[in-house]
N, C-alpha and C positions, 0 to 999 in steps of 0.2 A: 504495499498500500502504500509506502514510504518515496518509494522506488516510483512507484505511477504519482504520486507527487511532486516530486523531481524533477521527472521530464514534463510536469505539466507548467512549472515554475522557469522550466529553462526555454519552453518553446516558446512561452511566454516573453522572456526576456528576452531572448532571438527577432521574435516578433517585435516590440519596440524596440530596441534596436534601430533594425531596418527601417522602420516604418520615421524614425527619427532622423535620418541618412539625409542630408539637404538635396534637394534640387540641383541639377549641372546641368547648365548650357551652355553649349558652343557655339561661338562664332568668329568669320572671319575676321582679320586684323581690322580691316577699312568699316566695320561698324563698330569696335571695340568701346565708342563713349557711349551709341547708344544703348548699347546691352550694359554697359556697367548702369549706367544713370538708369534704367528700367529696373536694374536688380536691386538697385541702393533703394531706390523708392520705395520697392516692392518690401523689402527687408524691414525698413521704416513706418511703414502701416500695419504689417505682417506680425513681422518677427520674425519671420523663418529666414533663416537663410539660403543664398546662392549659389553656389559652385561656379566660377566662372571657367573657360578655356579659350583661349583666342588662340590663332594663326592663320596661316595664310590655309585657302576651301580645302585644298589635297590634302594637308594634313589634318585636318581636323574631319572630314568624312571618313579619313582610314581610320581615325582615332574612334570615333564614332562608331564607325562598323565594328572593331575589334575587341573595345574595350568592355562593351555592354554597361557603361558605369555614365553613358550620354543618355539623357532623357528626350535632348531639346536642341536642336540647331535651328537658328538664326540667321538666313542666307539667301536665295535666289531659287524662286521654284525651280526654273527649269534647269538650271547650274543643279540642283542636288536631286533632280527628276531622272538628267543625263548619269548623273555618276551612281543611278539605281540605288539611292538609298531610302532603305523599306521605312516610307514613313503611312502613320497613322491617320494622321491628317495636318493640312497645312492653313496653317491661318496669315493671310496677307497682314502685312503693318503701315507700307505705302509703296511707291513706286521710286526707285533710283533714279537719280541725276548725275550723268557725265561730267564733270568739266574740265577747264581747260586753267593751270592756274601757271604762276610766274613770280619769281624770286622779287625782291625789291632793286629797282632800278630797269626793271623790264615793264614792257606792255602789250597785250597782245589783243585783238579785236574780233580773230576769227581764225577756224582752223589753217583756211590756208597761209596766215601768216608765218605758222611751221616753216613753211617748206622755204619761207625766205635764207639770204647767202648768210647772214651774221648768225643764226639759230644755228649753234652746234652741236647738240645734244638736248634728247625727251627723253623724259622716264614715262615708262606705262608698265601699270601689273602688267605679269604674264598671262595672254590669253589661253594657256592649256590651263591656269588655276587660278584664275579668278577672275572673277563676271565683268569685274571694268577693263582688266586688259580684251576681255571678247569686245567689248563696248564701242573700247577705244580704235580695235583693230578695226571693228563693222565703220564706225564715224570715218576713219580715216579710207578707207578703201571705199564708199558710199563717194565720198566728197574727190574721188580720186586723184590720192594724194599719197597712196600708201609709196610707190616706185617714188616722187618725189623728197620720203622722209625715210626711208626704213632704212639707210645708211645712219643715221643719226638718234634712232631709237638705243634707248636704254632699256633692255628689258629686267625689273626685278620679281620679286614672288610677290610682293604685297603691296596694298595701296598707302597703308603707312610709310613704306620706305621711297616711294614715290614721294610724297608730303617732305619726309625728311628732307632728300633731295634738293623740292625746291625752297625751301624754309633758310638749306644753309647755302644757295646760292651754286651749288653745283650742276646744274642744270640750268638751262635758257627755260625751260615751262613741262609740265609735266601732265598726264591725264590720269586724273582720280574721281573721287566720289565731291557729291559735295558736302555729303554727311560730315567726313573726315575733315576736309577743308575749311570749315564752317568753325572747329575744333581752332583753327589756327590764325584768331584774328590777331593781327600783328603782326607776325610772325612772315608775313608773305608780301606780295607786292599788290596781288589780285587774283580775279578768276572771272570770264565766263564761263556761264550758261552752253553745253551742246546742244545744238538743238535736237528735240528725240527724238524727230523723224529718221536722223539721223543712225539712229541704232536699235534694236530689236529693246521692248519693253523690259525694265526690270523692276519684277516682282518683287520687293524685301519681304520677308515674314519670317514664322515659326512654325518649325515642323516638328510633331514629335514623332520619336520615333515607334515603329512598329516591337508591340509588348511593355512597354514602360508608360503607358496609359495609365494615371492615378490621380486621385484627388490631389496632391501636389500639382503636376502639369496644367492640371482645369484651375486650380486658382491662380497658375501665373499668368496663363491664357486671357482668364478671365480680369487680371488688372492690366496687361499690356493692352486690351481694347477696348480697357473703359476710358473715360475723357480725360482722365488724367494721363493714360498709357499712351492716348492719342498724341496729344499734348505735346509731350517727351518725345514723340515720333518727329512729331511737324517739325519741334524746334532744333533736332536732327535734319532736317531737310529734304525726307519724305512725305 
C-alpha cells in the first residue's frame, strides 16, 4: 500500500514539474526585439515565464525539429511550410516589410540607386536561410537590378548582421526588415520602404508545433492576438 501511495506521489510530482516548465518560443533573429517585447509583456501580465531561442531560421527550424523542447516558432508562414515544419496552427501577427537602410552620411531614394558606381557593398540576408534574403533577391530581380549589383552583395546569415554592418558603416546599404531597422533609431542614416509589389507577401506569425498544443500555448496566442499584443506588433512594424 505504501509503495502504491509513493508511486502516486512520484507521478503527481513529475506531472507538476512538467506543467511548471515554461513555454519555449523560437524566432528568427530579425524578430528578436518583437518577440522579446511580447514575452516580457506576457510575463508581466501573467507571471508566467517564457523561454526564448533566437538564430537564423535554418538553425531555429532544425533545433525545433530535433529537440522537441520548442512549442512555438515565430516566423514567416510560407518559409515554415517550405521547411516542412509540422505545425498544428499558424496565427498571423502582421505583414513583414522589406527596407533598404544606409549608414550616416549617405542617402538612397530607390532600389536603382544601389547600382550607382559609388556604391561598393550592399549587405543582405542569405536567401537560402532568411525570408528577407528571399524578398531582397526577388525585389532586385523584379527591378532588373540583380546583374548590376550581384558583385556588390555581401550575403550574411541574419538580418541583425545586415543592420550591424549598416550601423557601423561597413557597407553602403543593406536590405533588411522594418522591424529590425526601427530598433536602430539614431544609429543609421535612414531607410526607405521597398514597394510591396516587388516581392511576395510576407506573413509573420506564431506557429504551434504539432503535439505541443497546451493551455500555455493557447494562453500565449491569446495574449499576442489581444489588443495589447497587436499594438506591440504594430510598434515593431507589422
